[in-house]
N, C-alpha and C positions, 0 to 999 in steps of 0.2 A: 504494500500500500504506500509506504513512504517512498519507495523507489519510483513508483508511478508519478507521485506528486513532484518528486525531485526532478524527474525527466521532463515533465510538463513545464515546470518553471524554468528549467535550464534552457530548453529550446526557445521559449518565449524571450528569455533574457538575452540569449546569444543573438537572436534575430533583432532585438532592440539595439544591441551594441553594434551589429553590422550596419544597421540603418543610420546610427549616429556617426559611425566612421565615414560612411558614404557622404553624409551631409557635411561633415567637417572638411573632407577632401574637396568638395565642390566650393565651399566657402574659402578655403585656402587658395585654390586656383584663382577665384575671382579677386581676392585681395592682392595676390601677387601680380596678376595682369593689370590691376588698377595702379599698383605702384610702378610697374614697368611703363605703363602709359603716361603716368605723371613725369617719369624720368625721360620720356621721349623714345622708348624702345617699343618695338612691335610686340603684341601679345604672344605668349608661348602656347603652342598647341601640345596637349598631352595625349598620350595613348589612351585608348578606350579602357575604362575601368573594368576590373574583373567582375563579372556578373555572378551573384551568389547562386549556388546550385541547391535546388530544393531536394531535401532528403525524402525518400519514400516513407510513407506512413507505415507504422507497425500494424500488422493485421491482428485484430482482437479475436481471441479464441473464446468459445463458449465454455462453460463449466464442464459440459459433457465431453467436449474435445480434449480439455485438459485432463479429465479423469481417464479417458481412454489412453492418452499418451502416457500418463503415469503408470497405468496398469501394464501397458506393453513394455515400458522400460523395466518395471519390476519383474515381469515374466522373463525378459532377456537376461536380467541380472541373476535370477534364480537358475536359469538354464545354463548359464556360463559357469556357475560354481560347481 
């Protein structure tokens, strides 16, 4: 239960941080180009920012599926002994 909550908050938090980093990079580019323009230099073109990759969602299993999996693992473990 705690692991599920931890994972949910971690992914949301990491996404929020990635968004903040992207926003700050755009702001820094704008400020630098503004300063360069004031100094009489042409604006600098930056390479395209790395786009975040969305991770596949974990498939939720029903209690019946979890129980069947546990039973088959137990049967394999007892057969292996």
